[in-house]
A tleap script that builds the chain and sets N, CA, C and O, in Angstrom:
source leaprc.protein.ff14SB
mol = sequence {
  NMET THR GLU GLY THR VAL ILE HIE LEU GLY
  ARG GLU ALA LEU VAL THR VAL LEU LEU VAL
  ALA GLY PRO MET ILE GLY PHE SER LEU ALA
  VAL GLY LEU LEU VAL SER ILE LEU GLN ALA
  ALA THR GLN ILE GLN GLU GLN THR LEU SER
  PHE ILE PRO LYS ILE VAL ALA VAL PHE VAL
  ALA GLY LEU ILE PHE GLY PRO TRP MET LEU
  ARG VAL LEU ILE ASP PHE ALA MET ASN LEU
  PHE ALA ASN ILE ASN GLN LEU VAL CGLY
}
set mol.1.N position { 72.589 91.337 86.434 }
set mol.1.CA position { 73.103 92.003 87.603 }
set mol.1.C position { 73.601 93.389 87.178 }
set mol.1.O position { 74.504 93.506 86.349 }
set mol.2.N position { 73.014 94.414 87.744 }
set mol.2.CA position { 73.391 95.768 87.364 }
set mol.2.C position { 74.578 96.243 88.205 }
set mol.2.O position { 74.969 95.608 89.184 }
set mol.3.N position { 75.127 97.367 87.794 }
set mol.3.CA position { 76.252 97.933 88.534 }
set mol.3.C position { 75.838 98.340 89.942 }
set mol.3.O position { 76.603 98.171 90.892 }
set mol.4.N position { 74.651 98.866 90.074 }
set mol.4.CA position { 74.152 99.266 91.387 }
set mol.4.C position { 74.008 98.083 92.335 }
set mol.4.O position { 74.291 98.191 93.529 }
set mol.5.N position { 73.565 96.956 91.791 }
set mol.5.CA position { 73.436 95.752 92.607 }
set mol.5.C position { 74.789 95.259 93.080 }
set mol.5.O position { 74.942 94.871 94.238 }
set mol.6.N position { 75.766 95.273 92.194 }
set mol.6.CA position { 77.121 94.828 92.547 }
set mol.6.C position { 77.720 95.749 93.603 }
set mol.6.O position { 78.348 95.278 94.551 }
set mol.7.N position { 77.532 97.048 93.449 }
set mol.7.CA position { 78.062 98.009 94.417 }
set mol.7.C position { 77.376 97.829 95.770 }
set mol.7.O position { 78.032 97.866 96.811 }
set mol.8.N position { 76.067 97.635 95.755 }
set mol.8.CA position { 75.336 97.430 97.008 }
set mol.8.C position { 75.784 96.139 97.701 }
set mol.8.O position { 75.986 96.125 98.916 }
set mol.9.N position { 75.938 95.070 96.942 }
set mol.9.CA position { 76.378 93.800 97.513 }
set mol.9.C position { 77.800 93.899 98.057 }
set mol.9.O position { 78.096 93.366 99.127 }
set mol.10.N position { 78.673 94.574 97.328 }
set mol.10.CA position { 80.043 94.774 97.806 }
set mol.10.C position { 80.083 95.614 99.069 }
set mol.10.O position { 80.866 95.338 99.978 }
set mol.11.N position { 79.245 96.634 99.130 }
set mol.11.CA position { 79.183 97.476 100.335 }
set mol.11.C position { 78.700 96.677 101.533 }
set mol.11.O position { 79.264 96.790 102.621 }
set mol.12.N position { 77.652 95.864 101.343 }
set mol.12.CA position { 77.162 95.029 102.432 }
set mol.12.C position { 78.223 94.041 102.905 }
set mol.12.O position { 78.357 93.791 104.103 }
set mol.13.N position { 78.976 93.481 101.961 }
set mol.13.CA position { 80.030 92.531 102.326 }
set mol.13.C position { 81.132 93.226 103.125 }
set mol.13.O position { 81.619 92.667 104.107 }
set mol.14.N position { 81.533 94.428 102.725 }
set mol.14.CA position { 82.571 95.158 103.457 }
set mol.14.C position { 82.102 95.564 104.854 }
set mol.14.O position { 82.870 95.487 105.813 }
set mol.15.N position { 80.857 95.990 104.969 }
set mol.15.CA position { 80.320 96.351 106.288 }
set mol.15.C position { 80.272 95.123 107.188 }
set mol.15.O position { 80.573 95.212 108.378 }
set mol.16.N position { 79.896 93.983 106.629 }
set mol.16.CA position { 79.856 92.745 107.408 }
set mol.16.C position { 81.253 92.354 107.881 }
set mol.16.O position { 81.425 91.948 109.030 }
set mol.17.N position { 82.243 92.471 107.014 }
set mol.17.CA position { 83.620 92.148 107.395 }
set mol.17.C position { 84.087 93.087 108.505 }
set mol.17.O position { 84.717 92.637 109.462 }
set mol.18.N position { 83.794 94.367 108.396 }
set mol.18.CA position { 84.190 95.314 109.436 }
set mol.18.C position { 83.494 95.025 110.761 }
set mol.18.O position { 84.112 95.127 111.820 }
set mol.19.N position { 82.221 94.667 110.711 }
set mol.19.CA position { 81.498 94.341 111.936 }
set mol.19.C position { 82.059 93.086 112.603 }
set mol.19.O position { 82.176 93.028 113.827 }
set mol.20.N position { 82.401 92.094 111.805 }
set mol.20.CA position { 82.885 90.838 112.364 }
set mol.20.C position { 84.312 90.980 112.895 }
set mol.20.O position { 84.635 90.429 113.947 }
set mol.21.N position { 85.157 91.704 112.189 }
set mol.21.CA position { 86.553 91.834 112.609 }
set mol.21.C position { 86.758 92.911 113.665 }
set mol.21.O position { 87.772 92.896 114.363 }
set mol.22.N position { 85.831 93.832 113.798 }
set mol.22.CA position { 85.980 94.966 114.694 }
set mol.22.C position { 86.267 94.642 116.150 }
set mol.22.O position { 87.203 95.204 116.719 }
set mol.23.N position { 85.495 93.755 116.779 }
set mol.23.CA position { 85.753 93.485 118.198 }
set mol.23.C position { 87.139 92.902 118.464 }
set mol.23.O position { 87.796 93.286 119.431 }
set mol.24.N position { 87.581 91.990 117.624 }
set mol.24.CA position { 88.896 91.385 117.852 }
set mol.24.C position { 90.023 92.382 117.593 }
set mol.24.O position { 91.023 92.393 118.311 }
set mol.25.N position { 89.863 93.208 116.578 }
set mol.25.CA position { 90.875 94.230 116.313 }
set mol.25.C position { 90.892 95.265 117.432 }
set mol.25.O position { 91.958 95.733 117.832 }
set mol.26.N position { 89.716 95.622 117.935 }
set mol.26.CA position { 89.643 96.586 119.033 }
set mol.26.C position { 90.297 96.075 120.303 }
set mol.26.O position { 91.031 96.806 120.967 }
set mol.27.N position { 90.031 94.816 120.642 }
set mol.27.CA position { 90.669 94.228 121.824 }
set mol.27.C position { 92.180 94.186 121.649 }
set mol.27.O position { 92.922 94.517 122.574 }
set mol.28.N position { 92.639 93.783 120.475 }
set mol.28.CA position { 94.076 93.716 120.215 }
set mol.28.C position { 94.712 95.098 120.289 }
set mol.28.O position { 95.822 95.245 120.800 }
set mol.29.N position { 94.029 96.095 119.790 }
set mol.29.CA position { 94.537 97.469 119.846 }
set mol.29.C position { 94.637 97.959 121.282 }
set mol.29.O position { 95.635 98.568 121.666 }
set mol.30.N position { 93.603 97.695 122.077 }
set mol.30.CA position { 93.620 98.143 123.471 }
set mol.30.C position { 94.726 97.458 124.266 }
set mol.30.O position { 95.430 98.112 125.036 }
set mol.31.N position { 94.885 96.156 124.089 }
set mol.31.CA position { 95.941 95.430 124.803 }
set mol.31.C position { 97.312 95.883 124.332 }
set mol.31.O position { 98.222 96.036 125.147 }
set mol.32.N position { 97.476 96.101 123.044 }
set mol.32.CA position { 98.755 96.596 122.536 }
set mol.32.C position { 99.112 97.956 123.100 }
set mol.32.O position { 100.274 98.223 123.406 }
set mol.33.N position { 98.113 98.818 123.239 }
set mol.33.CA position { 98.348 100.140 123.821 }
set mol.33.C position { 98.748 100.034 125.289 }
set mol.33.O position { 99.666 100.718 125.740 }
set mol.34.N position { 98.053 99.170 126.033 }
set mol.34.CA position { 98.400 98.983 127.444 }
set mol.34.C position { 99.808 98.404 127.617 }
set mol.34.O position { 100.555 98.836 128.495 }
set mol.35.N position { 100.160 97.445 126.795 }
set mol.35.CA position { 101.502 96.857 126.882 }
set mol.35.C position { 102.550 97.892 126.493 }
set mol.35.O position { 103.621 97.939 127.099 }
set mol.36.N position { 102.267 98.705 125.512 }
set mol.36.CA position { 103.214 99.754 125.113 }
set mol.36.C position { 103.415 100.774 126.221 }
set mol.36.O position { 104.538 101.213 126.469 }
set mol.37.N position { 102.342 101.149 126.883 }
set mol.37.CA position { 102.462 102.083 128.016 }
set mol.37.C position { 103.271 101.443 129.132 }
set mol.37.O position { 104.124 102.095 129.735 }
set mol.38.N position { 103.008 100.162 129.412 }
set mol.38.CA position { 103.768 99.446 130.427 }
set mol.38.C position { 105.247 99.364 130.060 }
set mol.38.O position { 106.110 99.548 130.918 }
set mol.39.N position { 105.541 99.090 128.799 }
set mol.39.CA position { 106.934 99.021 128.353 }
set mol.39.C position { 107.612 100.378 128.456 }
set mol.39.O position { 108.780 100.460 128.834 }
set mol.40.N position { 106.898 101.431 128.126 }
set mol.40.CA position { 107.483 102.771 128.211 }
set mol.40.C position { 107.728 103.165 129.666 }
set mol.40.O position { 108.727 103.814 129.978 }
set mol.41.N position { 106.819 102.775 130.552 }
set mol.41.CA position { 106.963 103.137 131.962 }
set mol.41.C position { 108.106 102.377 132.626 }
set mol.41.O position { 108.810 102.921 133.477 }
set mol.42.N position { 108.287 101.126 132.237 }
set mol.42.CA position { 109.332 100.316 132.862 }
set mol.42.C position { 110.614 100.274 132.046 }
set mol.42.O position { 111.596 99.672 132.477 }
set mol.43.N position { 110.624 100.890 130.897 }
set mol.43.CA position { 111.766 100.935 129.982 }
set mol.43.C position { 112.216 99.548 129.547 }
set mol.43.O position { 113.402 99.319 129.310 }
set mol.44.N position { 111.272 98.630 129.445 }
set mol.44.CA position { 111.551 97.308 128.870 }
set mol.44.C position { 111.294 97.420 127.374 }
set mol.44.O position { 110.167 97.685 126.958 }
set mol.45.N position { 112.310 97.224 126.576 }
set mol.45.CA position { 112.183 97.404 125.135 }
set mol.45.C position { 112.216 96.073 124.390 }
set mol.45.O position { 112.853 95.963 123.342 }
set mol.46.N position { 111.550 95.089 124.913 }
set mol.46.CA position { 111.472 93.781 124.269 }
set mol.46.C position { 110.317 93.800 123.258 }
set mol.46.O position { 109.166 94.024 123.633 }
set mol.47.N position { 110.626 93.564 121.984 }
set mol.47.CA position { 109.622 93.668 120.932 }
set mol.47.C position { 108.621 92.515 120.957 }
set mol.47.O position { 107.474 92.677 120.542 }
set mol.48.N position { 109.049 91.364 121.438 }
set mol.48.CA position { 108.165 90.201 121.417 }
set mol.48.C position { 107.228 90.142 122.618 }
set mol.48.O position { 106.387 89.247 122.687 }
set mol.49.N position { 107.348 91.058 123.551 }
set mol.49.CA position { 106.544 91.031 124.768 }
set mol.49.C position { 105.060 91.254 124.505 }
set mol.49.O position { 104.224 90.767 125.265 }
set mol.50.N position { 104.724 91.964 123.470 }
set mol.50.CA position { 103.318 92.297 123.240 }
set mol.50.C position { 102.548 91.217 122.481 }
set mol.50.O position { 101.321 91.288 122.406 }
set mol.51.N position { 103.223 90.231 121.923 }
set mol.51.CA position { 102.517 89.246 121.102 }
set mol.51.C position { 101.604 88.331 121.909 }
set mol.51.O position { 100.458 88.110 121.518 }
set mol.52.N position { 102.084 87.800 123.019 }
set mol.52.CA position { 101.278 86.861 123.801 }
set mol.52.C position { 100.013 87.532 124.354 }
set mol.52.O position { 98.930 86.961 124.224 }
set mol.53.N position { 100.108 88.725 124.968 }
set mol.53.CA position { 98.856 89.361 125.430 }
set mol.53.C position { 97.886 89.673 124.291 }
set mol.53.O position { 96.672 89.577 124.475 }
set mol.54.N position { 98.397 90.043 123.123 }
set mol.54.CA position { 97.501 90.320 121.995 }
set mol.54.C position { 96.805 89.047 121.528 }
set mol.54.O position { 95.613 89.065 121.224 }
set mol.55.N position { 97.543 87.947 121.472 }
set mol.55.CA position { 96.938 86.684 121.059 }
set mol.55.C position { 95.859 86.264 122.043 }
set mol.55.O position { 94.786 85.814 121.641 }
set mol.56.N position { 96.139 86.409 123.324 }
set mol.56.CA position { 95.147 86.072 124.349 }
set mol.56.C position { 93.931 86.991 124.234 }
set mol.56.O position { 92.796 86.536 124.372 }
set mol.57.N position { 94.162 88.275 123.981 }
set mol.57.CA position { 93.056 89.226 123.849 }
set mol.57.C position { 92.169 88.883 122.655 }
set mol.57.O position { 90.945 88.959 122.754 }
set mol.58.N position { 92.767 88.511 121.540 }
set mol.58.CA position { 91.981 88.139 120.366 }
set mol.58.C position { 91.193 86.862 120.642 }
set mol.58.O position { 90.039 86.746 120.230 }
set mol.59.N position { 91.806 85.908 121.334 }
set mol.59.CA position { 91.101 84.681 121.690 }
set mol.59.C position { 89.921 84.976 122.612 }
set mol.59.O position { 88.832 84.438 122.413 }
set mol.60.N position { 90.125 85.817 123.609 }
set mol.60.CA position { 89.044 86.176 124.544 }
set mol.60.C position { 87.933 86.930 123.808 }
set mol.60.O position { 86.750 86.690 124.047 }
set mol.61.N position { 88.317 87.833 122.920 }
set mol.61.CA position { 87.302 88.562 122.137 }
set mol.61.C position { 86.513 87.597 121.264 }
set mol.61.O position { 85.304 87.758 121.094 }
set mol.62.N position { 87.187 86.600 120.710 }
set mol.62.CA position { 86.487 85.586 119.929 }
set mol.62.C position { 85.503 84.796 120.766 }
set mol.62.O position { 84.413 84.464 120.301 }
set mol.63.N position { 85.877 84.494 121.996 }
set mol.63.CA position { 84.962 83.771 122.879 }
set mol.63.C position { 83.773 84.633 123.290 }
set mol.63.O position { 82.640 84.154 123.348 }
set mol.64.N position { 84.035 85.898 123.573 }
set mol.64.CA position { 82.964 86.788 124.025 }
set mol.64.C position { 82.021 87.155 122.880 }
set mol.64.O position { 80.802 87.051 123.012 }
set mol.65.N position { 82.595 87.581 121.763 }
set mol.65.CA position { 81.783 88.077 120.648 }
set mol.65.C position { 81.499 87.025 119.581 }
set mol.65.O position { 80.864 87.333 118.573 }
set mol.66.N position { 81.958 85.786 119.782 }
set mol.66.CA position { 81.780 84.726 118.789 }
set mol.66.C position { 80.345 84.495 118.371 }
set mol.66.O position { 80.064 84.473 117.172 }
set mol.67.N position { 79.415 84.320 119.315 }
set mol.67.CA position { 78.024 84.100 118.901 }
set mol.67.C position { 77.438 85.272 118.110 }
set mol.67.O position { 76.696 85.070 117.148 }
set mol.68.N position { 77.774 86.487 118.518 }
set mol.68.CA position { 77.274 87.656 117.794 }
set mol.68.C position { 77.871 87.719 116.383 }
set mol.68.O position { 77.162 88.007 115.418 }
set mol.69.N position { 79.177 87.450 116.267 }
set mol.69.CA position { 79.829 87.477 114.950 }
set mol.69.C position { 79.244 86.400 114.043 }
set mol.69.O position { 79.035 86.632 112.852 }
set mol.70.N position { 78.982 85.226 114.604 }
set mol.70.CA position { 78.376 84.151 113.823 }
set mol.70.C position { 76.982 84.545 113.354 }
set mol.70.O position { 76.604 84.251 112.220 }
set mol.71.N position { 76.210 85.212 114.220 }
set mol.71.CA position { 74.864 85.662 113.851 }
set mol.71.C position { 74.920 86.679 112.710 }
set mol.71.O position { 74.096 86.629 111.796 }
set mol.72.N position { 75.888 87.602 112.757 }
set mol.72.CA position { 76.029 88.596 111.690 }
set mol.72.C position { 76.359 87.907 110.365 }
set mol.72.O position { 75.793 88.252 109.328 }
set mol.73.N position { 77.270 86.938 110.399 }
set mol.73.CA position { 77.637 86.222 109.176 }
set mol.73.C position { 76.481 85.374 108.647 }
set mol.73.O position { 76.267 85.297 107.438 }
set mol.74.N position { 75.747 84.748 109.541 }
set mol.74.CA position { 74.599 83.934 109.108 }
set mol.74.C position { 73.518 84.823 108.504 }
set mol.74.O position { 72.922 84.462 107.490 }
set mol.75.N position { 73.258 85.979 109.110 }
set mol.75.CA position { 72.259 86.904 108.558 }
set mol.75.C position { 72.660 87.387 107.169 }
set mol.75.O position { 71.817 87.489 106.278 }
set mol.76.N position { 73.945 87.685 106.983 }
set mol.76.CA position { 74.417 88.116 105.665 }
set mol.76.C position { 74.242 86.996 104.639 }
set mol.76.O position { 73.766 87.238 103.530 }
set mol.77.N position { 74.625 85.777 105.006 }
set mol.77.CA position { 74.509 84.651 104.078 }
set mol.77.C position { 73.049 84.335 103.772 }
set mol.77.O position { 72.702 84.053 102.626 }
set mol.78.N position { 72.194 84.381 104.790 }
set mol.78.CA position { 70.770 84.107 104.557 }
set mol.78.C position { 70.146 85.160 103.644 }
set mol.78.O position { 69.334 84.837 102.778 }
set mol.79.N position { 70.532 86.426 103.844 }
set mol.79.CA position { 70.048 87.497 102.978 }
set mol.79.C position { 70.535 87.298 101.552 }
set mol.79.O position { 69.799 87.532 100.593 }
set mol.80.N position { 71.775 86.865 101.423 }
set mol.80.CA position { 72.340 86.623 100.096 }
set mol.80.C position { 71.617 85.478 99.394 }
set mol.80.O position { 71.262 85.587 98.220 }
set mol.81.N position { 71.401 84.380 100.116 }
set mol.81.CA position { 70.717 83.233 99.520 }
set mol.81.C position { 69.238 83.511 99.270 }
set mol.81.O position { 68.671 82.982 98.314 }
set mol.82.N position { 68.610 84.318 100.096 }
set mol.82.CA position { 67.203 84.641 99.902 }
set mol.82.C position { 66.987 85.490 98.654 }
set mol.82.O position { 65.940 85.404 98.011 }
set mol.83.N position { 67.975 86.306 98.317 }
set mol.83.CA position { 67.848 87.201 97.168 }
set mol.83.C position { 68.660 86.743 95.962 }
set mol.83.O position { 68.923 87.542 95.063 }
set mol.84.N position { 69.061 85.480 95.924 }
set mol.84.CA position { 69.913 84.998 94.842 }
set mol.84.C position { 69.185 85.067 93.496 }
set mol.84.O position { 69.823 85.301 92.469 }
set mol.85.N position { 67.858 84.868 93.482 }
set mol.85.CA position { 67.138 84.941 92.224 }
set mol.85.C position { 67.129 86.356 91.652 }
set mol.85.O position { 67.113 86.516 90.431 }
set mol.86.N position { 67.139 87.365 92.480 }
set mol.86.CA position { 67.198 88.749 92.005 }
set mol.86.C position { 68.614 89.137 91.591 }
set mol.86.O position { 68.804 89.960 90.696 }
set mol.87.N position { 69.599 88.542 92.244 }
set mol.87.CA position { 70.989 88.881 91.933 }
set mol.87.C position { 71.430 88.266 90.622 }
set mol.87.O position { 72.166 88.897 89.863 }
set mol.88.N position { 70.993 87.041 90.336 }
set mol.88.CA position { 71.442 86.353 89.130 }
set mol.88.C position { 70.629 86.787 87.934 }
set mol.88.O position { 71.186 87.043 86.867 }
set mol.89.N position { 69.321 86.874 88.093 }
set mol.89.CA position { 68.443 87.175 86.961 }
set mol.89.C position { 68.471 88.596 86.657 }
set mol.89.O position { 67.793 89.043 85.732 }
savepdb mol mol.pdb
quit
């Protein structure tokens, strides 16, 4: 296994992690921003108010993007297993 192979494999793994985590983080960010704007507008300064909507948003994002995220992970694993003889040897 050469250095270039390790770097390429690590890069693919990081891109896969970013692709899989991106939708849930994006939904959580958007909901957190909306709750923060709502808190600022109503002057409610309760710190725990944003947790429940964020949890629900992440759950909904998981339901919506779950099949796509699973497909991305399966494609990465299949590519890894298909090329295991080149990676080890």
